[in-house]
PARO-699908 format. One record per residue (C-alpha): x negated, y, z negated; residue in one letter. Coordinates in Angstrom, 3 decimals. Layout:
<atoms>
{atom {X,Y,Z},'A'}
...
</atoms>
This chain:
<atoms>
{atom {12.301,-66.827,-92.902},'X'}
{atom {11.055,-69.932,-91.084},'X'}
{atom {13.846,-72.073,-92.554},'X'}
{atom {16.507,-69.513,-91.584},'X'}
{atom {15.128,-69.142,-88.035},'X'}
{atom {14.869,-72.902,-87.609},'X'}
{atom {18.406,-73.704,-88.723},'X'}
{atom {20.008,-70.753,-86.937},'X'}
{atom {18.214,-71.455,-83.639},'X'}
{atom {19.321,-75.104,-83.608},'X'}
{atom {22.905,-74.778,-84.844},'X'}
{atom {23.948,-71.664,-82.933},'X'}
{atom {26.248,-72.527,-79.995},'X'}
{atom {25.458,-76.204,-80.501},'X'}
{atom {28.523,-77.234,-78.508},'X'}
{atom {28.590,-74.359,-76.030},'X'}
{atom {27.178,-76.300,-73.079},'X'}
{atom {28.842,-79.350,-71.566},'X'}
{atom {27.003,-82.595,-72.098},'X'}
{atom {24.917,-83.311,-69.015},'X'}
{atom {24.153,-86.651,-67.326},'X'}
{atom {21.557,-87.983,-69.776},'X'}
{atom {23.551,-86.914,-72.832},'X'}
{atom {26.726,-88.528,-71.506},'X'}
{atom {24.714,-91.669,-70.833},'X'}
{atom {23.645,-91.677,-74.501},'X'}
{atom {27.209,-91.073,-75.691},'X'}
{atom {28.815,-93.764,-73.576},'X'}
{atom {26.152,-96.316,-74.544},'X'}
{atom {26.520,-95.461,-78.249},'X'}
{atom {30.333,-95.236,-78.337},'X'}
{atom {31.727,-96.466,-81.687},'X'}
{atom {33.737,-99.160,-79.868},'X'}
{atom {30.447,-100.727,-78.756},'X'}
{atom {28.797,-103.534,-80.716},'X'}
{atom {24.988,-103.959,-80.743},'X'}
{atom {25.363,-106.814,-78.259},'X'}
{atom {27.234,-104.466,-75.903},'X'}
{atom {24.451,-101.890,-76.206},'X'}
{atom {21.759,-104.416,-75.306},'X'}
{atom {23.749,-105.359,-72.191},'X'}
{atom {24.299,-101.735,-71.191},'X'}
{atom {20.642,-100.701,-71.538},'X'}
{atom {19.115,-103.636,-69.677},'X'}
{atom {18.640,-101.314,-66.675},'X'}
{atom {17.624,-98.311,-68.811},'X'}
{atom {14.021,-97.107,-69.170},'X'}
{atom {14.051,-96.597,-72.932},'X'}
{atom {13.918,-98.850,-76.017},'X'}
{atom {17.121,-99.498,-78.006},'X'}
{atom {16.633,-97.928,-81.443},'X'}
{atom {18.038,-94.457,-80.735},'X'}
{atom {21.213,-95.872,-79.168},'X'}
{atom {21.692,-98.331,-82.045},'X'}
{atom {21.315,-95.631,-84.699},'X'}
{atom {23.644,-93.264,-82.818},'X'}
{atom {26.218,-96.050,-82.436},'X'}
{atom {26.056,-96.887,-86.155},'X'}
{atom {26.463,-93.233,-87.193},'X'}
{atom {29.464,-92.776,-84.872},'X'}
{atom {31.298,-95.460,-86.824},'X'}
{atom {31.411,-93.024,-89.761},'X'}
{atom {31.510,-89.550,-88.194},'X'}
{atom {33.586,-88.078,-85.327},'X'}
{atom {32.597,-89.223,-81.853},'X'}
{atom {32.160,-85.754,-80.344},'X'}
{atom {29.645,-83.539,-78.521},'X'}
{atom {28.945,-81.548,-81.688},'X'}
{atom {28.370,-84.612,-83.863},'X'}
{atom {25.967,-86.172,-81.376},'X'}
{atom {23.971,-82.980,-81.015},'X'}
{atom {24.022,-82.343,-84.751},'X'}
{atom {21.946,-85.472,-85.317},'X'}
{atom {19.257,-84.095,-82.989},'X'}
{atom {19.510,-80.644,-84.598},'X'}
{atom {18.891,-82.128,-88.048},'X'}
{atom {15.880,-84.053,-86.713},'X'}
{atom {14.624,-80.856,-85.074},'X'}
{atom {14.905,-78.900,-88.331},'X'}
{atom {13.114,-81.588,-90.327},'X'}
{atom {10.367,-81.810,-87.719},'X'}
{atom {9.463,-78.152,-88.376},'X'}
{atom {8.511,-79.171,-91.910},'X'}
{atom {6.428,-81.982,-90.403},'X'}
{atom {4.742,-79.447,-88.092},'X'}
{atom {3.837,-77.411,-91.171},'X'}
{atom {2.393,-80.496,-92.870},'X'}
{atom {0.378,-81.378,-89.765},'X'}
{atom {-1.155,-77.909,-89.474},'X'}
{atom {-1.909,-77.863,-93.185},'X'}
{atom {-3.535,-81.314,-93.071},'X'}
{atom {-5.640,-80.666,-89.987},'X'}
{atom {-6.651,-77.071,-90.651},'X'}
{atom {-5.166,-75.182,-93.622},'X'}
{atom {-1.908,-73.849,-95.059},'X'}
{atom {-1.987,-70.728,-92.875},'X'}
{atom {-2.230,-72.884,-89.747},'X'}
{atom {0.730,-74.931,-90.963},'X'}
{atom {2.815,-71.804,-91.578},'X'}
{atom {1.899,-70.293,-88.213},'X'}
{atom {2.734,-73.522,-86.372},'X'}
{atom {6.060,-73.877,-88.165},'X'}
{atom {6.990,-70.261,-87.401},'X'}
{atom {6.061,-70.681,-83.738},'X'}
{atom {8.018,-73.920,-83.274},'X'}
{atom {11.046,-72.487,-85.111},'X'}
{atom {11.752,-70.298,-82.048},'X'}
{atom {9.930,-72.295,-79.346},'X'}
{atom {12.203,-72.848,-76.336},'X'}
{atom {11.380,-76.483,-75.600},'X'}
{atom {11.733,-77.592,-79.218},'X'}
{atom {15.111,-75.861,-79.529},'X'}
{atom {16.303,-77.342,-76.240},'X'}
{atom {15.700,-80.942,-77.344},'X'}
{atom {16.969,-80.224,-80.852},'X'}
{atom {20.318,-79.538,-79.132},'X'}
{atom {20.360,-82.545,-76.839},'X'}
{atom {21.705,-86.055,-77.415},'X'}
{atom {18.496,-87.815,-76.458},'X'}
{atom {15.631,-89.430,-78.333},'X'}
{atom {12.854,-86.966,-77.489},'X'}
{atom {13.051,-84.771,-80.603},'X'}
{atom {12.809,-87.954,-82.667},'X'}
{atom {9.692,-88.929,-80.724},'X'}
{atom {8.261,-85.495,-81.580},'X'}
{atom {8.924,-86.057,-85.291},'X'}
{atom {7.697,-89.664,-85.379},'X'}
{atom {4.492,-88.732,-83.530},'X'}
{atom {3.680,-86.281,-86.327},'X'}
{atom {4.684,-88.730,-89.070},'X'}
{atom {2.413,-91.515,-87.800},'X'}
{atom {-0.440,-89.025,-87.406},'X'}
{atom {-0.020,-87.736,-90.964},'X'}
{atom {0.007,-91.281,-92.339},'X'}
{atom {-3.032,-92.127,-90.207},'X'}
{atom {-4.942,-89.162,-91.650},'X'}
{atom {-3.726,-89.876,-95.194},'X'}
{atom {-5.085,-93.410,-95.062},'X'}
{atom {-8.437,-92.239,-93.679},'X'}
{atom {-8.692,-89.781,-96.553},'X'}
{atom {-7.370,-91.837,-99.474},'X'}
{atom {-7.272,-95.503,-98.323},'X'}
{atom {-4.004,-96.176,-100.168},'X'}
{atom {-2.129,-99.313,-99.112},'X'}
{atom {1.231,-97.528,-99.163},'X'}
{atom {0.037,-95.140,-96.444},'X'}
{atom {-1.064,-98.025,-94.239},'X'}
{atom {2.213,-99.916,-94.727},'X'}
{atom {4.229,-96.793,-93.928},'X'}
{atom {2.011,-96.247,-90.889},'X'}
{atom {2.908,-99.721,-89.600},'X'}
{atom {6.614,-99.153,-90.195},'X'}
{atom {6.826,-95.667,-88.636},'X'}
{atom {4.654,-96.695,-85.669},'X'}
{atom {7.035,-99.578,-84.945},'X'}
{atom {10.010,-97.205,-85.201},'X'}
{atom {8.284,-94.790,-82.815},'X'}
{atom {7.747,-97.330,-80.031},'X'}
{atom {11.257,-98.707,-80.552},'X'}
{atom {12.496,-95.126,-79.980},'X'}
{atom {10.465,-94.074,-76.927},'X'}
{atom {7.620,-95.739,-75.020},'X'}
{atom {5.339,-92.698,-75.299},'X'}
{atom {4.809,-93.854,-78.871},'X'}
{atom {2.225,-96.226,-77.388},'X'}
{atom {0.143,-93.256,-76.240},'X'}
{atom {0.249,-91.776,-79.740},'X'}
{atom {-1.039,-95.089,-81.108},'X'}
{atom {-3.673,-95.199,-78.358},'X'}
{atom {-4.909,-91.758,-79.431},'X'}
{atom {-5.189,-92.951,-83.024},'X'}
{atom {-7.029,-96.074,-81.896},'X'}
{atom {-9.511,-94.014,-79.846},'X'}
{atom {-10.043,-91.762,-82.852},'X'}
{atom {-10.757,-94.802,-85.050},'X'}
{atom {-13.209,-96.235,-82.558},'X'}
{atom {-14.997,-92.884,-82.295},'X'}
{atom {-15.284,-92.608,-86.090},'X'}
{atom {-16.616,-96.153,-86.329},'X'}
{atom {-19.257,-95.619,-83.632},'X'}
{atom {-20.616,-92.504,-85.337},'X'}
{atom {-20.337,-94.231,-88.741},'X'}
{atom {-17.879,-91.785,-90.254},'X'}
{atom {-15.687,-94.652,-91.475},'X'}
{atom {-16.613,-98.010,-92.947},'X'}
{atom {-15.914,-101.315,-91.209},'X'}
{atom {-13.296,-102.370,-93.832},'X'}
{atom {-11.219,-99.268,-92.975},'X'}
{atom {-11.424,-100.085,-89.274},'X'}
{atom {-10.531,-103.712,-89.992},'X'}
{atom {-7.486,-102.694,-92.031},'X'}
{atom {-6.213,-100.669,-89.072},'X'}
{atom {-6.678,-103.722,-86.844},'X'}
{atom {-4.397,-105.620,-89.223},'X'}
{atom {-1.980,-102.676,-89.100},'X'}
{atom {-1.837,-102.847,-85.288},'X'}
{atom {-1.220,-106.589,-85.511},'X'}
{atom {1.651,-105.813,-87.881},'X'}
{atom {3.122,-103.325,-85.403},'X'}
{atom {2.755,-105.905,-82.625},'X'}
{atom {4.618,-108.545,-84.658},'X'}
{atom {7.442,-106.111,-85.424},'X'}
{atom {7.667,-105.232,-81.732},'X'}
{atom {7.400,-108.812,-80.485},'X'}
{atom {11.166,-109.279,-79.862},'X'}
{atom {11.206,-106.356,-77.421},'X'}
{atom {8.047,-107.171,-75.455},'X'}
{atom {9.830,-109.198,-72.711},'X'}
{atom {12.120,-106.220,-72.072},'X'}
{atom {9.095,-103.897,-72.076},'X'}
{atom {7.506,-105.854,-69.228},'X'}
{atom {10.821,-106.036,-67.382},'X'}
{atom {11.200,-102.250,-67.672},'X'}
{atom {7.656,-101.697,-66.428},'X'}
{atom {8.268,-103.806,-63.330},'X'}
{atom {11.343,-101.838,-62.199},'X'}
{atom {11.513,-98.910,-59.810},'X'}
{atom {11.974,-95.480,-61.419},'X'}
{atom {13.166,-92.052,-60.309},'X'}
{atom {9.942,-90.464,-61.615},'X'}
{atom {7.277,-89.497,-59.097},'X'}
{atom {3.622,-88.611,-59.662},'X'}
{atom {3.356,-84.838,-60.242},'X'}
{atom {0.624,-82.703,-58.687},'X'}
{atom {-2.815,-82.582,-60.277},'X'}
{atom {-1.966,-79.113,-61.633},'X'}
{atom {1.219,-80.385,-63.258},'X'}
{atom {0.203,-79.143,-66.726},'X'}
{atom {0.638,-75.477,-65.752},'X'}
{atom {4.087,-76.199,-64.316},'X'}
{atom {5.029,-78.096,-67.477},'X'}
{atom {3.679,-75.328,-69.692},'X'}
{atom {5.832,-72.713,-67.983},'X'}
{atom {8.875,-74.953,-68.544},'X'}
{atom {7.922,-75.522,-72.201},'X'}
{atom {8.062,-71.786,-72.862},'X'}
{atom {11.361,-71.275,-71.060},'X'}
{atom {9.441,-69.466,-68.282},'X'}
{atom {8.415,-66.809,-70.771},'X'}
{atom {5.099,-65.252,-69.583},'X'}
{atom {3.893,-63.848,-72.938},'X'}
{atom {4.080,-67.249,-74.635},'X'}
{atom {2.565,-68.978,-71.620},'X'}
{atom {-0.411,-66.584,-71.684},'X'}
{atom {-0.677,-67.007,-75.467},'X'}
{atom {-1.009,-70.776,-75.140},'X'}
{atom {-3.475,-70.661,-72.238},'X'}
{atom {-5.670,-68.107,-74.020},'X'}
{atom {-5.601,-70.137,-77.231},'X'}
{atom {-6.623,-73.275,-75.358},'X'}
{atom {-9.498,-71.368,-73.756},'X'}
{atom {-10.689,-70.198,-77.175},'X'}
{atom {-10.358,-73.719,-78.555},'X'}
{atom {-12.440,-75.222,-75.747},'X'}
{atom {-15.120,-72.575,-76.276},'X'}
{atom {-15.236,-73.344,-80.009},'X'}
{atom {-15.180,-77.115,-79.447},'X'}
{atom {-18.120,-76.936,-77.025},'X'}
{atom {-20.125,-74.946,-79.555},'X'}
{atom {-19.373,-77.449,-82.317},'X'}
{atom {-20.281,-80.316,-80.009},'X'}
{atom {-23.693,-78.744,-79.424},'X'}
{atom {-24.194,-78.168,-83.138},'X'}
{atom {-22.896,-81.466,-84.572},'X'}
{atom {-22.867,-83.872,-81.643},'X'}
{atom {-20.208,-86.560,-81.851},'X'}
{atom {-19.864,-86.183,-85.630},'X'}
{atom {-16.627,-84.227,-85.761},'X'}
{atom {-13.807,-83.882,-88.259},'X'}
{atom {-11.383,-86.862,-88.107},'X'}
{atom {-8.544,-84.357,-88.058},'X'}
{atom {-9.814,-82.463,-85.034},'X'}
{atom {-10.720,-85.730,-83.291},'X'}
{atom {-7.142,-86.933,-83.703},'X'}
{atom {-5.832,-83.703,-82.161},'X'}
{atom {-8.197,-83.965,-79.189},'X'}
{atom {-7.470,-87.642,-78.537},'X'}
{atom {-3.703,-87.097,-78.888},'X'}
{atom {-3.714,-84.350,-76.254},'X'}
{atom {-6.006,-86.436,-74.029},'X'}
{atom {-3.783,-89.506,-74.334},'X'}
{atom {-0.443,-87.723,-73.775},'X'}
{atom {-1.506,-85.392,-70.967},'X'}
{atom {-4.430,-87.113,-69.236},'X'}
{atom {-4.112,-90.868,-69.685},'X'}
{atom {-0.401,-90.768,-68.812},'X'}
{atom {-1.292,-88.992,-65.564},'X'}
{atom {-3.916,-91.643,-64.725},'X'}
{atom {-1.408,-94.419,-65.458},'X'}
{atom {1.172,-92.618,-63.309},'X'}
{atom {-1.100,-92.908,-60.273},'X'}
{atom {-0.312,-96.627,-60.362},'X'}
{atom {3.100,-96.569,-62.082},'X'}
{atom {4.767,-93.117,-62.290},'X'}
{atom {5.889,-92.411,-65.852},'X'}
{atom {4.811,-88.849,-66.597},'X'}
{atom {7.704,-86.498,-67.412},'X'}
{atom {8.071,-83.172,-69.218},'X'}
{atom {10.485,-84.344,-71.872},'X'}
{atom {8.277,-87.293,-72.895},'X'}
{atom {5.228,-85.038,-73.311},'X'}
{atom {7.124,-83.352,-76.148},'X'}
{atom {5.175,-85.870,-78.272},'X'}
{atom {1.927,-84.074,-77.436},'X'}
{atom {3.070,-80.502,-78.081},'X'}
{atom {2.333,-80.361,-81.844},'X'}
{atom {-1.278,-81.382,-81.161},'X'}
{atom {-1.585,-79.020,-78.203},'X'}
{atom {-0.408,-76.117,-80.353},'X'}
{atom {-2.810,-77.093,-83.161},'X'}
{atom {-5.541,-76.581,-80.556},'X'}
{atom {-4.087,-73.186,-79.640},'X'}
{atom {-3.907,-71.908,-83.213},'X'}
{atom {-7.342,-73.316,-84.020},'X'}
{atom {-8.653,-71.353,-81.043},'X'}
{atom {-7.167,-68.078,-82.287},'X'}
{atom {-8.486,-68.651,-85.794},'X'}
{atom {-11.992,-68.603,-84.338},'X'}
{atom {-11.553,-64.884,-83.629},'X'}
{atom {-13.086,-62.451,-86.072},'X'}
{atom {-10.798,-59.984,-87.754},'X'}
{atom {-7.080,-60.178,-88.464},'X'}
{atom {-5.872,-60.709,-84.909},'X'}
{atom {-3.646,-63.712,-85.573},'X'}
{atom {-0.765,-61.973,-87.360},'X'}
{atom {-0.028,-59.231,-84.774},'X'}
{atom {-0.498,-61.680,-81.880},'X'}
{atom {1.877,-64.173,-83.469},'X'}
{atom {4.429,-61.431,-84.198},'X'}
{atom {4.445,-60.407,-80.523},'X'}
{atom {4.838,-64.031,-79.388},'X'}
{atom {7.688,-64.738,-81.817},'X'}
{atom {9.453,-61.555,-80.709},'X'}
{atom {8.974,-62.496,-77.039},'X'}
{atom {10.493,-65.940,-77.689},'X'}
{atom {13.527,-64.491,-79.467},'X'}
{atom {14.128,-61.879,-76.753},'X'}
{atom {13.809,-64.553,-74.072},'X'}
{atom {16.259,-66.900,-75.813},'X'}
{atom {18.866,-64.196,-76.407},'X'}
{atom {18.602,-61.776,-73.493},'X'}
{atom {16.382,-62.983,-70.632},'X'}
{atom {16.958,-66.711,-70.142},'X'}
{atom {20.198,-66.325,-72.177},'X'}
{atom {19.764,-69.870,-73.422},'X'}
{atom {22.765,-69.691,-75.764},'X'}
{atom {25.229,-67.951,-73.478},'X'}
{atom {24.338,-68.906,-69.896},'X'}
{atom {26.108,-71.956,-68.484},'X'}
{atom {23.055,-73.931,-67.345},'X'}
{atom {23.954,-77.613,-67.750},'X'}
{atom {26.009,-79.908,-65.537},'X'}
{atom {29.670,-79.002,-65.946},'X'}
{atom {31.286,-82.359,-66.677},'X'}
{atom {33.445,-80.863,-69.429},'X'}
{atom {34.610,-77.862,-67.403},'X'}
{atom {35.433,-79.969,-64.336},'X'}
{atom {37.447,-82.377,-66.481},'X'}
{atom {39.370,-79.497,-68.074},'X'}
{atom {40.249,-78.068,-64.648},'X'}
{atom {41.536,-81.464,-63.475},'X'}
{atom {43.633,-81.970,-66.619},'X'}
{atom {45.174,-78.490,-66.507},'X'}
{atom {46.009,-78.671,-62.798},'X'}
{atom {47.602,-82.124,-62.962},'X'}
{atom {49.437,-82.005,-66.283},'X'}
{atom {52.772,-82.875,-64.616},'X'}
{atom {51.411,-85.665,-62.403},'X'}
{atom {52.218,-89.287,-63.256},'X'}
{atom {51.459,-91.356,-60.178},'X'}
{atom {47.823,-90.226,-60.033},'X'}
{atom {44.781,-92.372,-59.252},'X'}
{atom {41.356,-90.926,-60.071},'X'}
{atom {38.228,-92.291,-58.379},'X'}
{atom {34.667,-91.366,-59.331},'X'}
{atom {31.187,-92.897,-59.167},'X'}
{atom {30.691,-91.371,-62.641},'X'}
{atom {33.993,-92.630,-64.005},'X'}
{atom {32.607,-93.481,-67.451},'X'}
{atom {31.321,-89.915,-67.943},'X'}
{atom {34.556,-88.227,-66.884},'X'}
{atom {36.514,-90.716,-68.982},'X'}
{atom {34.536,-89.616,-72.032},'X'}
{atom {35.877,-86.096,-71.585},'X'}
{atom {39.392,-87.293,-70.697},'X'}
{atom {39.393,-89.087,-74.048},'X'}
{atom {37.886,-86.091,-75.872},'X'}
{atom {40.639,-83.853,-74.487},'X'}
{atom {43.390,-86.309,-75.412},'X'}
{atom {44.376,-86.800,-71.773},'X'}
{atom {46.058,-90.019,-70.545},'X'}
{atom {44.057,-89.795,-67.296},'X'}
{atom {41.319,-92.332,-66.671},'X'}
{atom {38.955,-92.470,-63.708},'X'}
{atom {38.301,-95.752,-61.874},'X'}
{atom {34.976,-96.972,-60.554},'X'}
{atom {35.267,-97.311,-56.727},'X'}
{atom {32.840,-100.234,-56.848},'X'}
{atom {35.202,-102.164,-59.135},'X'}
{atom {38.601,-101.320,-57.695},'X'}
{atom {39.155,-101.198,-53.920},'X'}
{atom {42.246,-100.064,-51.952},'X'}
{atom {43.261,-103.684,-51.267},'X'}
{atom {43.546,-104.256,-55.010},'X'}
{atom {46.081,-101.485,-55.589},'X'}
{atom {49.434,-102.864,-56.669},'X'}
{atom {51.246,-99.712,-55.590},'X'}
{atom {50.434,-96.807,-53.270},'X'}
{atom {49.514,-93.780,-55.320},'X'}
{atom {51.163,-90.512,-54.309},'X'}
{atom {47.998,-88.656,-55.255},'X'}
{atom {44.380,-89.809,-55.314},'X'}
{atom {41.889,-87.511,-56.989},'X'}
{atom {38.221,-87.942,-56.039},'X'}
{atom {35.754,-86.425,-58.521},'X'}
{atom {32.109,-86.323,-57.504},'X'}
{atom {29.115,-85.608,-59.734},'X'}
{atom {28.484,-81.954,-60.682},'X'}
{atom {25.112,-82.255,-58.945},'X'}
{atom {26.516,-83.886,-55.800},'X'}
{atom {25.069,-83.144,-52.382},'X'}
{atom {28.177,-84.501,-50.652},'X'}
{atom {29.416,-81.895,-48.150},'X'}
{atom {32.000,-83.865,-46.192},'X'}
{atom {34.858,-83.461,-48.670},'X'}
{atom {34.957,-87.160,-49.503},'X'}
{atom {33.849,-89.680,-52.097},'X'}
{atom {30.085,-89.454,-52.557},'X'}
{atom {27.805,-92.435,-52.170},'X'}
{atom {25.377,-93.533,-54.874},'X'}
{atom {21.892,-94.974,-54.426},'X'}
{atom {21.063,-98.467,-55.646},'X'}
{atom {18.863,-97.394,-58.568},'X'}
{atom {21.421,-94.924,-59.880},'X'}
{atom {24.154,-97.542,-59.534},'X'}
{atom {22.131,-100.113,-61.474},'X'}
{atom {21.483,-97.692,-64.338},'X'}
{atom {25.148,-96.717,-64.565},'X'}
{atom {26.617,-100.179,-63.978},'X'}
{atom {24.448,-102.905,-65.518},'X'}
{atom {27.476,-105.184,-65.913},'X'}
{atom {28.207,-105.362,-62.172},'X'}
{atom {24.717,-105.660,-60.703},'X'}
{atom {26.073,-108.303,-58.309},'X'}
{atom {27.828,-105.462,-56.457},'X'}
{atom {24.639,-103.459,-55.807},'X'}
{atom {24.366,-104.592,-52.189},'X'}
{atom {27.979,-103.580,-51.506},'X'}
{atom {28.079,-100.022,-52.855},'X'}
{atom {27.776,-98.351,-49.437},'X'}
{atom {30.419,-100.661,-48.005},'X'}
{atom {32.860,-99.905,-50.842},'X'}
{atom {32.291,-96.172,-50.415},'X'}
{atom {33.053,-96.403,-46.684},'X'}
{atom {36.200,-98.456,-47.368},'X'}
{atom {37.507,-95.821,-49.765},'X'}
{atom {36.718,-92.912,-47.471},'X'}
{atom {38.336,-94.667,-44.500},'X'}
{atom {41.417,-95.476,-46.582},'X'}
{atom {41.754,-91.853,-47.693},'X'}
{atom {41.248,-90.523,-44.188},'X'}
{atom {43.905,-92.800,-42.704},'X'}
{atom {46.563,-92.431,-45.382},'X'}
{atom {45.996,-89.141,-47.198},'X'}
{atom {45.369,-85.449,-46.597},'X'}
{atom {43.429,-83.073,-48.840},'X'}
{atom {45.817,-80.836,-50.766},'X'}
{atom {43.523,-79.135,-53.282},'X'}
{atom {39.802,-78.410,-53.655},'X'}
{atom {38.239,-78.151,-57.097},'X'}
{atom {35.179,-75.907,-57.076},'X'}
{atom {32.114,-76.312,-59.269},'X'}
{atom {32.254,-73.367,-61.745},'X'}
{atom {28.570,-72.525,-61.297},'X'}
{atom {27.496,-73.836,-57.875},'X'}
{atom {30.680,-72.630,-56.134},'X'}
{atom {30.954,-75.763,-53.966},'X'}
{atom {33.824,-78.285,-53.717},'X'}
{atom {33.269,-80.950,-56.359},'X'}
{atom {36.624,-82.756,-56.453},'X'}
{atom {39.482,-83.269,-54.039},'X'}
{atom {43.177,-83.992,-54.496},'X'}
{atom {44.461,-86.229,-51.697},'X'}
{atom {48.236,-86.378,-51.090},'X'}
{atom {49.745,-89.519,-49.521},'X'}
{atom {50.971,-88.771,-45.982},'X'}
{atom {54.431,-90.174,-46.646},'X'}
{atom {54.814,-88.215,-49.872},'X'}
{atom {53.460,-85.115,-48.170},'X'}
{atom {56.068,-85.349,-45.360},'X'}
{atom {58.799,-85.924,-47.918},'X'}
</atoms>
């Protein structure tokens, strides 16, 4: 049943939604026409390591370069990670905990969402569990193969997403705790020191870029001190039954943990210590770091969710009687009803409508030949023009200016972003940080982006009149504008 639920929930309507900004960024970076050297150039203003883009790019050289194919890779990783969730619960608690965790995550909103998105976060989720399992395996059995695999998977994790460092930090804190209370021998601790040195050596080539990334400005802002409750509500897809289930389970866990602390002091199970330090590192230390350098975001904390839910299920297992099965049944049912009928995750158009906007433009201008398309997000719209087999291609207004046109276009089509706040029926501006992320190859034009935007809008105002408005399918606001040349209009 878990396998069927997992696969069905991640493959159903996989291509229903348009790719949104972040997914299109992934797709354009990882296009099969790109070489690794191109990818390294294009992500020099990104805030993520390169491995996910490199793997995606390599796979696209053998499979179709489409929305479905890109999302399928994440869906497969999401399905496999449910097995890892089972293994984690089984290792830390028992088989029943593993089964309950796997069943819960099979229909959990946030896990499904990122199993259907062309981003690296579901891989971070899986790698966080893999490194933790290998960490625990080595503590238990001290086999060299487990330590070597731990080094390899840890390096892969931090090459995939920077929150991998906080997973490693949690494991390091757990080790230090076990050493101080003499639950592990010094040789075991020393071997992990060598393992961390091995990870450092494997990561050495990327360290300069890591420091460069850390020194740049970011869109992320420090959330409120009560951010966890906001995040939790988003994790559940704003489903109150599941939200209450998690909060109650955490309360029970804390009550049980306090009792055990009084009974056993600092001598706790390595497994439970790892869970506690993982949650502390992902949800608390990241917040403290964000006070100085904002970096805390919901999608990155996906790495901490398996450990958070281990706490929840451990809390419920402290109850006497057979309460777990009926409670879990109600929660699973609430998740399914929410996905299908309340939030309508699979059928409600909730993502940015790049695909739909592109289709409208293509259908309305099928007979046009002398058409110039201008957009700040030209590379994203061009992805869909190519996918639809259209000859149209959008131009970047920061690369081509009116003075560079060899011939006066009869029609100029301006397409703004689906999330635009532009209300003056003209080409939208773009802020410097957004421009740098989208256009790492023309960073020398950053200081001129406002000037170029004004030049284009002045040119359109003087020489063209708006003929057609294209309305955002969901927001019901003008998103694109067809400008007709004054001379052609009079004719």
